[in-house]
C-alpha positions as CSV (number, residue, x, y, z in Angstrom):
1,M,142.9,84.2,27.2
2,K,144.1,80.5,27.4
3,K,147.7,81.5,26.4
4,D,147.9,84.0,29.3
5,I,146.8,81.3,31.8
6,D,149.4,78.8,30.4
7,S,152.2,81.3,30.5
8,S,151.4,82.4,34.0
9,S,151.2,78.8,35.1
10,L,154.6,78.0,33.6
11,A,156.0,81.1,35.2
12,E,154.7,80.0,38.6
13,V,156.2,76.5,38.1
14,V,159.6,77.9,37.1
15,D,159.5,80.4,40.1
16,R,158.7,77.5,42.5
17,I,161.5,75.3,41.1
18,L,164.0,78.1,41.4
19,D,162.8,79.0,44.9
20,K,162.6,75.5,46.3
21,G,165.1,73.8,44.0
22,I,165.3,70.3,42.7
23,V,168.1,67.9,43.5
24,I,168.7,64.7,41.5
25,D,171.3,62.5,43.1
26,A,172.1,59.3,41.3
27,Y,174.7,56.5,41.5
28,V,174.8,54.0,38.7
29,R,177.0,51.0,38.6
30,V,177.3,48.6,35.7
31,S,179.0,45.3,36.3
32,L,179.4,42.0,34.4
33,V,180.3,38.7,36.2
34,G,181.4,40.7,39.3
35,I,183.6,43.0,37.3
36,E,182.7,46.7,37.6
37,L,182.7,48.1,34.1
38,L,181.3,51.6,34.7
39,A,180.4,53.7,37.7
40,V,178.7,57.1,37.5
41,D,178.0,59.3,40.5
42,A,176.0,62.4,39.5
43,R,174.4,65.2,41.4
44,I,172.2,67.7,39.5
45,V,170.9,70.8,41.2
46,I,168.4,73.1,39.5
47,A,167.8,76.2,41.7
48,S,168.4,79.8,42.2
49,V,171.8,80.9,43.4
50,N,170.5,81.6,46.9
51,T,168.8,78.1,47.1
52,W,171.9,76.4,45.8
53,L,174.1,78.1,48.3
54,R,171.8,77.0,51.2
55,Y,172.0,73.4,49.8
56,A,175.7,73.5,49.3
57,A,176.2,74.7,52.9
58,A,174.0,71.9,54.2
59,V,176.0,69.2,52.4
60,G,179.4,70.7,53.0
61,L,180.2,71.9,49.4
62,T,181.1,75.4,50.5
63,E,184.2,74.4,52.5
64,M,187.4,75.0,50.7
65,H,190.0,72.1,50.6
66,H,193.4,72.6,49.3
67,D,196.0,69.9,48.9
68,F,199.3,71.6,48.3
């Protein structure tokens, strides 16, 4: 009986994450004596396709840019 409760709880958590989505936006800069050695800009999105498309539209990622 405990296994059924755990698996349904996990399924609910995964469903909620995919429905609402999680966005991790990080910028890391490593410098030594004023000289920048490393810069990392990362955006990680865990969501369903529909949720990601709503997020992408909100931050302007769906617009196509061509430099020809």
